[in-house]
C-alpha positions in Angstrom: 0.0 0.0 0.0 1.1 3.5 -0.8 2.4 5.9 1.9 -0.3 8.1 3.2 -1.6 9.9 6.2 -5.0 10.6 7.8 -4.9 14.0 9.6 -7.5 15.4 12.3 -6.8 19.2 12.8 -8.1 20.9 16.0 -11.4 19.0 16.0 -14.2 19.9 18.3 -17.5 18.2 18.9 -20.6 19.5 20.5 -23.9 17.6 21.4 -26.9 19.3 23.0 -25.0 22.5 23.7 -22.4 20.6 25.5 -18.8 20.2 24.4 -17.5 16.7 24.3 -14.0 17.6 23.1 -12.1 20.4 21.5 -8.7 20.9 20.1 -8.1 17.2 19.1 -5.4 16.8 16.5 -3.3 13.8 15.3 -2.2 12.0 12.4 -2.2 8.3 11.3 0.1 7.1 8.7 0.1 4.1 6.7 1.4 1.2 8.7 0.3 2.6 12.1 -2.6 2.5 14.6 -4.3 4.7 16.8 -6.3 3.6 19.8 -8.8 6.2 21.1 -9.7 5.8 24.9 -11.9 7.7 27.5 -14.8 7.3 29.6 -18.3 6.6 28.2 -19.9 9.8 26.9 -16.6 11.5 26.2 -17.1 11.5 22.4 -15.2 8.5 21.3 -18.0 7.3 18.7 -18.5 10.9 17.9 -14.9 11.5 16.8 -14.8 8.3 14.7 -18.0 9.5 12.8 -16.4 12.8 12.2 -13.3 11.2 10.9 -15.5 9.1 8.5 -17.5 12.3 7.3 -20.6 11.0 8.7 -21.0 13.8 11.3 -19.9 17.4 11.2 -17.3 18.9 13.6 -18.1 21.8 15.6 -14.7 23.1 14.4 -11.6 21.8 12.8 -11.3 19.6 9.8 -10.1 16.2 8.5 -7.6 15.5 5.7 -8.4 12.1 4.4 -6.6 9.7 2.2 -8.5 9.4 -1.1 -7.8 7.3 -4.2 -7.3 9.1 -7.5 -8.0 7.8 -10.9 -5.0 5.9 -11.1 -5.8 3.9 -7.7 -2.9 6.1 -5.9 -3.8 7.1 -2.2 -3.2 10.7 -1.6 -4.4 13.4 0.9 -7.8 14.9 0.2 -10.4 17.3 1.6 -13.1 15.2 0.0 -14.8 12.4 2.1 -13.3 9.1 1.0 -15.3 6.2 -0.6 -15.1 2.6 0.8 -12.4 1.9 -1.5 -10.2 3.8 0.9 -11.9 3.8 4.1 -14.0 1.0 5.8 -16.1 2.0 8.9 -17.3 -0.5 11.6 -19.6 1.0 14.0 -22.0 0.0 16.6 -24.8 -0.6 14.0 -23.3 -3.3 12.0 -25.5 -2.8 9.1 -26.5 -6.6 8.7 -30.0 -7.6 7.4 -31.3 -9.8 9.9 -33.3 -11.9 7.5 -30.3 -12.6 5.3 -27.7 -15.3 6.0 -24.2 -14.1 6.9 -23.1 -15.4 3.4 -25.8 -13.3 1.8 -25.1 -10.3 3.7 -21.6 -10.2 2.6 -22.4 -10.8 -1.1 -24.8 -8.1 -0.8 -22.5 -5.7 0.8 -19.6 -6.5 -1.9 -22.2 -5.9 -4.6 -23.4 -2.5 -3.2 -19.6 -1.6 -2.7 -18.7 -2.6 -6.4 -16.6 -5.5 -5.3 -16.0 -8.4 -7.6 -16.3 -11.2 -5.0 -17.2 -14.8 -5.5 -19.4 -16.7 -3.1 -16.2 -19.0 -2.3 -14.2 -15.8 -1.3 -17.1 -14.8 0.9 -17.4 -18.2 2.6 -13.6 -18.1 3.0 -13.8 -14.8 4.9 -16.4 -16.4 7.2 -14.4 -19.5 7.8 -11.4 -17.3 8.7 -13.7 -15.7 11.5 -14.7 -19.3 12.7 -18.2 -19.0 11.3 -18.4 -21.8 8.7 -21.2 -23.5 10.5 -23.1 -20.2 10.7 -22.6 -19.1 7.2 -26.1 -20.0 6.0 -28.1 -19.3 9.0 -30.2 -15.8 9.2 -28.2 -13.2 11.0 -31.1 -12.7 13.3 -30.5 -16.0 14.9 -26.8 -15.5 15.5 -25.4 -14.2 18.9 -24.0 -10.8 19.4 -20.5 -12.1 19.2 -21.3 -14.0 16.0 -22.9 -11.0 14.4 -19.7 -9.0 15.2 -17.7 -11.9 13.5 -19.8 -11.3 10.4 -19.1 -7.6 10.2 -15.3 -8.4 10.8 -15.3 -11.0 8.1 -16.3 -7.9 5.7 -12.8 -6.3 6.5 -11.3 -9.5 5.0 -12.8 -8.7 1.8 -12.4 -4.9 1.8 -9.7 -3.1 -0.2 -9.8 -0.3 2.2 -6.4 0.8 3.6 -7.8 2.6 6.4 -10.0 0.8 8.9 -12.0 2.8 11.5 -13.4 0.5 14.1 -15.8 1.3 17.1 -15.3 -1.4 19.8 -14.4 -4.1 17.3 -14.0 -6.9 20.1 -17.3 -6.4 21.6 -19.3 -9.6 22.5 -16.3 -12.0 21.2 -15.2 -15.0 23.2 -11.4 -15.6 23.7 -10.9 -17.4 20.5 -12.7 -14.9 18.2 -10.9 -12.1 20.0 -7.5 -13.6 19.3 -8.6 -14.0 15.5 -9.7 -10.5 15.3 -6.5 -9.1 17.0 -4.4 -11.2 14.3 -6.5 -9.9 11.5 -5.9 -6.1 12.7 -2.3 -6.9 13.1 -2.0 -8.4 9.7 -3.5 -5.4 8.2 -1.1 -2.9 9.9 1.8 -5.1 9.0 0.9 -5.0 5.5 0.8 -1.2 5.4 -2.8 -0.4 6.2 -3.8 1.7 9.1 -6.4 1.4 11.9 -8.2 3.9 14.1 -10.2 2.3 16.9 -12.1 2.7 20.1 -12.0 -0.3 22.6 -12.4 -1.0 26.2 -10.0 -3.9 25.6 -6.3 -3.7 25.3 -6.0 -4.7 21.7 -2.3 -5.2 22.1 -1.2 -4.2 18.6 2.4 -4.4 17.7 4.5 -1.8 15.8 4.2 1.9 15.4 1.1 3.3 17.1 -0.3 5.7 19.6 -3.0 6.1 22.2 -5.3 9.1 22.4 -7.3 9.6 25.6 -10.1 12.2 25.1 -9.6 14.9 27.6 -5.8 14.0 27.6 -3.4 13.8 24.9 -1.8 11.5 22.2 0.7 9.0 23.9 3.0 7.0 21.8 
């Protein structure tokens, strides 16, 4: 993956006339990670949504990596598409009456990805969900639904992953699988911005940002 940087510059967020955070600045380069920490209600999810262009900042701005016509990733003030950024939020975006396999096939089609059914099944197998691949998502446990959402990352070309509590609901084995997936993405030159109440324990260049505090390398 080409060299690029996501930049947040002096971001502030207000909700119901209350300032959640202000003056937040950082950069996340290819091959690195940022773990955003803080108490419930401090604005972690709001910050991720601002980074993805899904919510406006009260002040400040974001410089995103965006793919040009040649497929090269460069800085841009335009909100990136899913070829560059993949967001996994609390609302997993799964259709409950479709199977795990059907959900991933539908998602790939909407995203313009040319994925075969075999590739989708392989992604689910890597998440330990082979036996659940053809069941409706509505009958899956919270951890299994989270696993289906994480399987999407295995089929996504996006170099930047923005993940809101990616380990929630996962058992010990699924947590280890998710950590290995994230580590592999960073090792291959991708980048991750995430919130998590767990210590994700990623290796390599990275930093922690505590809202209300500062960036710790």
